[in-house]
C-alpha positions as MATLAB code, in Angstrom:
seq = 'MGLFDQLKKSILGKGSEEPAPMAQPQALDRRTRSRANPRPGTLALIVDDSPTIVAALSRILQSAGFTTLEAQDAESAIEIAREQVPNIIFLDIVLPGMNGFAALRAIRRDVVLREIPVIMISGNEQATEQFFGTRIGADDFMKKPFSRLEVFARVERLLNAQGIPCRIGPGAESDPAERAAG';
ca = [
     -18.499  -14.447   17.406;
     -16.518  -15.061   13.994;
     -15.431  -12.220   11.518;
     -18.451  -12.793    9.772;
     -20.496  -12.366   12.487;
     -19.409   -9.099   13.472;
     -19.590   -7.791    9.956;
     -23.148   -8.596    9.502;
     -23.901   -6.901   12.632;
     -22.379   -3.703   12.169;
     -23.312   -3.371    8.711;
     -27.084   -5.550    8.730;
     -27.291   -4.397   12.281;
     -28.259   -8.316   12.993;
     -27.147  -10.764   15.588;
     -25.770  -14.057   15.091;
     -28.999  -15.942   16.695;
     -28.627  -19.225   15.751;
     -31.919  -20.794   14.313;
     -33.369  -23.070   16.611;
     -32.479  -26.673   15.925;
     -34.597  -28.767   13.486;
     -36.289  -31.636   15.637;
     -34.614  -35.028   14.221;
     -36.755  -37.737   14.127;
     -36.116  -40.657   16.618;
     -34.370  -42.986   14.715;
     -35.808  -46.753   16.273;
     -33.129  -47.633   18.906;
     -32.039  -51.209   16.501;
     -32.232  -52.807   20.286;
     -36.087  -51.976   21.073;
     -36.782  -52.902   16.811;
     -38.421  -55.976   16.041;
     -36.620  -58.411   13.974;
     -37.387  -61.844   12.786;
     -35.169  -64.437   14.411;
     -33.945  -67.561   12.963;
     -35.126  -71.084   14.760;
     -32.721  -71.706   17.742;
     -29.946  -73.827   16.398;
     -30.050  -72.321   12.810;
     -27.205  -73.829   11.151;
     -24.835  -70.895    9.420;
     -21.359  -72.231    7.393;
     -19.378  -69.201    7.084;
     -16.710  -69.386    4.436;
     -14.031  -66.501    4.485;
     -10.258  -66.376    4.340;
      -9.920  -63.510    6.996;
     -10.417  -64.779   10.203;
     -11.793  -61.079   11.517;
     -14.403  -61.649    8.943;
     -15.182  -65.035   10.264;
     -15.226  -64.218   13.963;
     -17.246  -61.078   13.325;
     -19.908  -62.258   11.424;
     -19.551  -65.662   13.753;
     -20.719  -63.501   17.085;
     -23.198  -61.520   15.236;
     -24.836  -64.746   13.686;
     -24.589  -66.517   17.746;
     -26.180  -63.523   18.961;
     -29.228  -64.344   17.264;
     -29.349  -67.950   17.816;
     -27.625  -69.170   15.238;
     -24.790  -71.925   15.439;
     -21.685  -71.674   13.391;
     -19.981  -73.239   11.109;
     -16.326  -71.768   10.046;
     -14.128  -72.515    6.638;
     -11.453  -71.213    5.331;
     -11.473  -72.050    1.673;
     -14.012  -73.301   -0.687;
     -13.023  -76.897   -0.865;
     -13.374  -77.229    3.283;
     -16.646  -75.394    2.717;
     -18.122  -77.624    0.295;
     -17.003  -80.921    2.184;
     -17.821  -79.049    5.637;
     -21.710  -78.418    3.755;
     -22.048  -81.920    2.547;
     -21.372  -83.723    5.926;
     -23.257  -80.790    8.167;
     -25.933  -79.470    5.462;
     -25.756  -75.780    7.012;
     -29.019  -73.998    6.817;
     -27.350  -71.053    5.165;
     -24.063  -70.303    3.483;
     -22.575  -66.877    3.892;
     -19.704  -67.259    0.988;
     -16.443  -64.484    0.204;
     -16.045  -64.211   -3.198;
     -11.956  -64.378   -3.044;
     -10.952  -67.160   -1.602;
      -7.510  -69.301   -2.102;
      -7.414  -72.155   -4.513;
     -11.171  -72.028   -5.858;
     -13.268  -68.722   -5.593;
     -16.395  -68.190   -4.022;
     -17.985  -68.274   -7.531;
     -16.996  -71.149   -8.473;
     -17.999  -72.836   -5.131;
     -21.665  -71.527   -5.635;
     -21.450  -73.562   -9.255;
     -20.844  -76.276   -7.231;
     -23.194  -75.754   -4.413;
     -25.777  -75.378   -7.104;
     -24.852  -78.967   -8.696;
     -24.754  -80.485   -5.700;
     -28.354  -82.150   -4.885;
     -27.604  -82.003   -1.511;
     -27.000  -78.662   -1.366;
     -28.748  -77.003   -4.562;
     -31.371  -75.705   -1.894;
     -29.227  -73.683    0.308;
     -29.298  -69.981    0.556;
     -26.032  -68.487    0.127;
     -25.588  -64.620    1.108;
     -22.231  -63.888   -1.164;
     -19.659  -61.275    0.561;
     -16.956  -59.083   -0.904;
     -15.158  -56.270    0.177;
     -15.273  -55.206   -3.638;
     -18.594  -53.322   -4.661;
     -18.717  -53.426   -8.257;
     -22.078  -54.396   -9.697;
     -20.744  -57.017  -11.701;
     -20.176  -59.100   -8.651;
     -23.596  -58.994   -7.756;
     -25.034  -59.261  -11.151;
     -22.831  -62.442  -11.890;
     -23.835  -63.843   -8.560;
     -26.970  -63.273   -8.685;
     -27.356  -65.470  -12.342;
     -25.420  -68.377  -10.952;
     -27.553  -68.239   -7.858;
     -26.603  -66.550   -5.161;
     -29.861  -65.080   -3.004;
     -28.416  -62.170   -1.454;
     -25.185  -59.906   -1.928;
     -23.203  -58.228    1.064;
     -20.482  -55.417    1.002;
     -17.578  -55.814    3.426;
     -17.475  -53.968    5.808;
     -20.294  -55.193    7.359;
     -23.067  -53.666    9.991;
     -24.526  -56.553   12.439;
     -28.135  -54.301   10.944;
     -27.020  -55.710    7.827;
     -26.375  -59.251    8.438;
     -29.983  -59.481   10.798;
     -31.550  -57.526    7.119;
     -29.973  -60.184    4.531;
     -30.961  -63.246    7.039;
     -34.401  -61.927    7.781;
     -35.247  -61.442    3.725;
     -34.837  -65.188    3.242;
     -36.151  -66.284    6.547;
     -39.902  -68.549    5.997;
     -42.676  -68.602    8.563;
     -40.621  -71.363   11.068;
     -37.670  -69.110   10.998;
     -36.053  -71.376    8.217;
     -33.934  -69.299    5.859;
     -34.986  -70.715    2.126;
     -34.336  -69.503   -1.386;
     -36.099  -67.011   -2.625;
     -37.017  -65.839   -6.442;
     -35.166  -67.061   -9.245;
     -33.401  -71.141   -9.467;
     -35.461  -71.395   -6.017;
     -37.253  -74.879   -6.810;
     -40.192  -73.440   -4.395;
     -41.410  -70.565   -3.035;
     -40.713  -69.958    0.967;
     -44.765  -70.092    1.848;
     -44.706  -73.642    0.311;
     -41.498  -74.634    1.753;
     -43.476  -73.386    5.153;
     -46.662  -75.115    4.492;
     -44.405  -78.525    3.712;
];
């Protein structure tokens, strides 16, 4: 019994009975929560100069059925994207050489790549990065460090009815429902 509890008991004549703990709402176990998965073999390009980030994100995406491609700079990422045409791109903002914003502009100008959804990644939480990324065509923004749950939530937002990542909102040529029908 602590000093405060002893004083309270001697002065007020009350014990230090602890209140019964309040029942905590049961959080839905992440393993049992239903989630929309991409169709098997969906191709994701991960662009980050940190091998740790690339490995972690690759492992997370592969656990959901993605096939992953990796690039450590924007120039090679654009080259890989043109050759393999991924279904989704995870693009870091701070990269050696061309930064992520310049890479995103190049992707949005490219006829082959412009409709690929892009999730920007940054260790900086500045709203200006999010705003600027969205203005030039990012489909979402993810802050490092990220959790599996956040990665899956970002991907789920972009999936159409067939489990294919699609662009949504301004800048997308059509909405996911139209692409699902087509």
